[in-house]
C-alpha positions in Angstrom: -170.5 -48.8 137.4 -166.8 -50.5 137.4 -166.8 -54.4 138.9 -165.6 -53.7 142.6 -162.5 -56.0 141.7 -161.7 -53.4 138.9 -161.6 -50.7 141.3 -157.7 -51.0 142.4 -156.0 -51.9 139.7 -155.5 -48.4 138.1 -153.4 -47.6 141.0 -150.9 -49.8 141.3 -148.0 -50.5 139.3 -148.1 -54.6 139.8 -152.3 -54.3 138.9 -151.4 -51.8 135.6 -148.6 -54.8 134.4 -151.1 -57.3 135.6 -153.4 -56.4 133.6 -151.8 -55.7 130.7 -151.3 -51.9 130.4 -154.8 -52.2 130.6 -155.8 -54.5 127.7 -157.1 -56.6 130.8 -159.9 -54.2 131.6 -161.7 -55.2 128.1 -165.4 -56.0 128.8 -165.1 -59.0 126.4 -162.3 -61.4 125.8 -159.7 -59.3 127.9 -157.0 -62.5 126.9 -156.9 -61.7 123.5 -157.0 -58.1 123.9 -154.2 -58.7 126.1 -152.4 -61.1 123.6 -153.0 -58.3 121.3 -151.0 -55.6 123.6 -148.7 -58.4 123.9 -147.7 -57.6 120.0 -146.0 -54.1 119.8 -143.7 -55.0 123.1 -143.1 -58.3 120.6 -141.8 -56.3 117.9 -139.0 -54.8 120.3 -138.3 -57.8 121.6 -138.2 -59.3 118.5 -135.0 -57.2 117.8 -133.2 -58.6 120.6 -130.4 -62.1 119.4 -131.8 -64.5 120.7 -130.1 -65.9 123.5 -131.4 -62.0 124.9 -134.6 -62.7 123.8 -135.1 -65.8 126.0 -133.1 -64.0 128.8 -136.4 -61.6 128.7 -138.6 -64.3 128.4 -137.1 -66.2 131.4 -137.4 -62.6 133.5 -140.5 -61.6 132.0 -141.7 -65.3 133.4 -140.3 -64.9 136.9 -142.1 -61.2 137.2 -145.5 -62.8 135.8 -145.3 -64.8 138.8 -145.1 -62.2 141.2 -147.3 -59.7 139.2 -150.3 -62.2 138.8 -150.2 -64.1 142.2 -149.8 -60.1 143.9 -152.8 -59.0 141.4 -154.8 -62.1 142.5 -154.6 -62.0 146.2 -155.5 -58.1 146.0 -158.3 -58.7 144.3 -159.3 -61.8 145.9 -159.8 -63.3 142.3 -157.6 -66.6 141.2 -157.0 -65.8 138.1 -159.1 -63.4 137.6 -159.4 -63.0 133.5 -158.4 -59.3 133.1 -154.8 -60.3 134.8 -153.0 -61.0 131.3 -149.5 -60.7 131.7 -149.6 -64.5 131.2 -151.0 -63.8 127.4 -148.4 -61.4 127.4 -145.1 -64.5 128.4 -147.1 -66.8 126.6 -147.5 -65.3 123.2 -143.4 -64.2 123.4 -143.0 -67.7 124.1 -144.6 -68.8 120.4 -142.6 -66.0 118.4 -139.5 -67.0 119.7 -136.8 -67.3 117.1 -139.4 -67.0 114.3 -138.8 -65.3 111.1 -140.2 -61.7 111.4 -142.9 -61.1 109.4 -146.7 -59.8 110.1 -147.7 -63.7 108.5 -145.9 -65.4 111.7 -147.0 -62.9 113.9 -151.2 -64.2 112.9 -150.0 -67.5 112.5 -148.4 -66.9 116.6 -151.8 -65.2 117.6 -154.0 -67.6 116.8 -152.2 -70.6 117.6 -151.8 -69.3 120.7 -154.8 -68.0 121.2 -156.4 -71.7 120.3 -154.5 -73.7 122.5 -155.1 -71.0 125.6 -158.5 -71.2 124.9 -159.2 -74.8 124.3 -156.8 -75.3 127.1 -156.0 -79.1 125.7 -154.2 -81.8 128.0 -151.8 -81.5 129.6 -152.6 -77.8 129.8 -155.9 -78.2 131.8 -154.3 -80.7 134.1 -151.9 -78.0 135.4 -154.4 -75.6 134.9 -156.7 -77.1 138.1 -153.6 -78.4 140.1 -151.3 -75.8 140.1 -152.2 -72.2 141.9 -151.0 -68.7 142.4 -148.9 -66.9 140.4 -147.6 -69.9 138.7 -150.5 -71.8 138.2 -151.8 -68.2 136.7 -148.9 -68.2 134.6 -147.9 -71.9 133.1 -151.2 -72.4 131.2 -149.9 -69.8 129.1 -146.7 -70.5 129.3 -147.8 -74.3 127.9 -149.7 -72.7 125.1 -147.2 -71.2 123.6 -144.9 -74.1 123.8 -147.5 -75.9 122.1 -147.9 -73.1 119.4 -144.0 -72.6 119.2 -143.7 -76.0 118.5 -146.3 -76.1 115.7 -144.7 -72.8 114.5 -141.5 -74.1 114.4 -142.5 -77.2 112.7 -144.1 -75.4 109.9 -141.3 -73.0 109.7 -138.6 -75.5 108.7 -140.6 -78.2 106.9 -142.8 -75.3 104.6 -140.5 -71.7 104.5 
C-alpha cells in the first residue's frame, strides 16, 4: 500500500521534480538517494563554464523554492522527506568550482550529507524558523555552503 501523501507525486511534473525524478520515494534515507541522483546531473553541470554553472545553481534554487512549496502544499506535509530537490541544489552548491574527479564528488557527497543530517547552527536555527519552499531549500543551501567552504579550503591548502 502506498502512503497516501505519495499517491499524487508520480502524476505531476512538479512532484516528479520535487521528488528528484523518483529518488525521494526511496523507503529509507530519501535524502541520501536524492543526493545520489544529483550526481549524474552534476556530471553534466560540471562541464559548463563557472559563470553558467552559477547561473544554473541560481535558477535551480529559484525553481526549487516553487517545486518544494507546491509539492509540500499538495501533499499537506511541510518538508516531506521525499521532497529532495533541495538536496540536488545543496549538493551542486557543495561541488562549485572543484576539480572534476571522483574523489571530489565522493568528498562533496559525504560532507554535504553530514551537514544536511546534523544541521549545525545556523542551519538548524533557519530550518526551524523559515517556512514554505524557501524553508525547505534554505537548510540544504547552507549545508552545501558549509561543505563548499571545507572542500575549497582542502583544495587550496592540500592539492
